[in-house]
C-alpha positions as a Python dict, from the first residue, in 0.01 Angstrom:
ca = {
    (1, 'M'): (0, 0, 0),
    (2, 'P'): (265, 272, 117),
    (3, 'I'): (409, 221, -307),
    (4, 'S'): (117, 306, -404),
    (5, 'R'): (47, 630, -230),
    (6, 'L'): (379, 702, -361),
    (7, 'F'): (250, 669, -727),
    (8, 'V'): (-114, 788, -628),
    (9, 'L'): (62, 1179, -500),
    (10, 'P'): (200, 1249, -802),
    (11, 'M'): (-9, 1195, -1024),
    (12, 'L'): (-290, 1370, -834),
    (13, 'V'): (-36, 1683, -848),
    (14, 'F'): (16, 1681, -1215),
    (15, 'A'): (-326, 1596, -1282),
    (16, 'V'): (-374, 1984, -1078),
    (17, 'S'): (-140, 2128, -1201),
    (18, 'M'): (-255, 2059, -1522),
    (19, 'A'): (-620, 2197, -1474),
    (20, 'T'): (-479, 2457, -1337),
    (21, 'A'): (-275, 2557, -1654),
    (22, 'Q'): (-562, 2408, -1907),
    (23, 'A'): (-827, 2713, -1800),
    (24, 'P'): (-835, 3010, -1969),
    (25, 'A'): (-785, 3381, -1782),
    (26, 'V'): (-995, 3613, -1747),
    (27, 'V'): (-978, 3977, -1957),
    (28, 'Q'): (-1204, 4241, -1803),
    (29, 'V'): (-1294, 4525, -2054),
    (30, 'Q'): (-1529, 4800, -1915),
    (31, 'L'): (-1707, 5000, -2278),
    (32, 'A'): (-1772, 5372, -2113),
    (33, 'S'): (-1918, 5678, -2275),
    (34, 'F'): (-1647, 5684, -2532),
    (35, 'S'): (-1324, 5455, -2351),
    (36, 'F'): (-1273, 5135, -2328),
    (37, 'T'): (-1053, 5010, -2055),
    (38, 'P'): (-797, 4906, -2041),
    (39, 'K'): (-711, 5098, -2379),
    (40, 'S'): (-422, 4789, -2431),
    (41, 'I'): (-531, 4452, -2417),
    (42, 'M'): (-259, 4236, -2359),
    (43, 'L'): (-270, 3807, -2445),
    (44, 'D'): (14, 3575, -2506),
    (45, 'H'): (-49, 3374, -2830),
    (46, 'G'): (-206, 3069, -2819),
    (47, 'Q'): (-330, 3094, -2456),
    (48, 'P'): (-668, 3018, -2388),
    (49, 'Y'): (-909, 3331, -2272),
    (50, 'V'): (-1208, 3464, -2163),
    (51, 'L'): (-1292, 3840, -2257),
    (52, 'R'): (-1538, 3983, -2077),
    (53, 'L'): (-1715, 4308, -2216),
    (54, 'S'): (-1899, 4512, -1967),
    (55, 'N'): (-2086, 4793, -2056),
    (56, 'V'): (-2109, 5099, -1761),
    (57, 'S'): (-2237, 5342, -1954),
    (58, 'G'): (-2624, 5454, -2069),
    (59, 'S'): (-2597, 5333, -2387),
    (60, 'G'): (-2477, 5132, -2611),
    (61, 'H'): (-2117, 5035, -2778),
    (62, 'D'): (-1945, 4722, -2990),
    (63, 'F'): (-1633, 4567, -2974),
    (64, 'T'): (-1539, 4564, -3343),
    (65, 'A'): (-1139, 4402, -3412),
    (66, 'Q'): (-1239, 4143, -3718),
    (67, 'E'): (-901, 4104, -3732),
    (68, 'F'): (-800, 3957, -3415),
    (69, 'F'): (-1159, 3766, -3441),
    (70, 'A'): (-1091, 3638, -3801),
    (71, 'A'): (-710, 3495, -3672),
    (72, 'A'): (-879, 3397, -3299),
    (73, 'N'): (-1005, 3040, -3242),
    (74, 'V'): (-1352, 3165, -3089),
    (75, 'V'): (-1521, 2863, -2892),
    (76, 'P'): (-1850, 2780, -3101),
    (77, 'G'): (-2095, 2878, -2856),
    (78, 'D'): (-2009, 3194, -2893),
    (79, 'R'): (-1909, 3295, -3177),
    (80, 'K'): (-2335, 3346, -3184),
    (81, 'W'): (-2242, 3736, -3047),
    (82, 'I'): (-1913, 3800, -3333),
    (83, 'Q'): (-2082, 3917, -3661),
    (84, 'E'): (-1873, 4040, -3886),
    (85, 'G'): (-1582, 4073, -3666),
    (86, 'V'): (-1874, 4307, -3450),
    (87, 'I'): (-1965, 4256, -3056),
    (88, 'E'): (-2205, 4435, -2987),
    (89, 'V'): (-2303, 4538, -2595),
    (90, 'P'): (-2636, 4662, -2518),
    (91, 'S'): (-2615, 4955, -2227),
    (92, 'G'): (-2547, 4761, -1932),
    (93, 'Q'): (-2500, 4373, -2012),
    (94, 'V'): (-2169, 4184, -2041),
    (95, 'R'): (-2064, 4005, -2306),
    (96, 'E'): (-1830, 3655, -2257),
    (97, 'I'): (-1641, 3539, -2541),
    (98, 'H'): (-1388, 3218, -2493),
    (99, 'L'): (-1101, 3246, -2750),
    (100, 'T'): (-741, 3108, -2810),
    (101, 'A'): (-539, 3378, -2878),
    (102, 'P'): (-428, 3379, -3185),
    (103, 'A'): (-83, 3183, -3270),
    (104, 'A'): (144, 3407, -3373),
    (105, 'A'): (247, 3769, -3213),
    (106, 'A'): (125, 4103, -3350),
    (107, 'T'): (-115, 4400, -3308),
    (108, 'Y'): (-485, 4443, -3417),
    (109, 'K'): (-659, 4753, -3396),
    (110, 'L'): (-1014, 4798, -3155),
    (111, 'K'): (-1322, 5008, -3134),
    (112, 'C'): (-1655, 5090, -3141),
    (113, 'S'): (-1805, 5109, -3453),
    (114, 'H'): (-2086, 5401, -3368),
    (115, 'S'): (-2152, 5697, -3471),
    (116, 'L'): (-1815, 5942, -3353),
    (117, 'H'): (-1713, 5704, -3106),
    (118, 'K'): (-1406, 5604, -3210),
    (119, 'V'): (-1347, 6018, -3294),
    (120, 'F'): (-1435, 6088, -2950),
    (121, 'G'): (-1171, 5856, -2810),
    (122, 'M'): (-1304, 5443, -2827),
    (123, 'S'): (-1042, 5257, -2979),
    (124, 'G'): (-725, 5053, -2824),
    (125, 'T'): (-539, 4781, -2948),
    (126, 'I'): (-530, 4379, -2881),
    (127, 'V'): (-110, 4288, -2815),
    (128, 'V'): (-92, 3899, -2893),
    (129, 'R'): (277, 3877, -2755),
}
């Protein structure tokens, strides 16, 4: 019996570490009146993430990153929220997008495509390193 315990403990530690390594990091992004917070989103290539987009303003906004979403691997169930690289986030609502960051390092443009929102400062970048 003592020998079997020697094998069980390392296997348990390995299983827990693998589960921890696979858990996606949550990236909180606030959409407010003419701003994204953070303005620059940093991701590691090939890693799983949950983009949690929270519209904290009194009006609708979107999260437009067409090239990023074309390169990322979005979980099939969350693709319904993305229309041609645009995610609409109504006032007071949250959208969660589960994805794996693109495989190669790159910088992608991010904006709100609603009328004049980008002009008033609602733009940023997604940096995959």
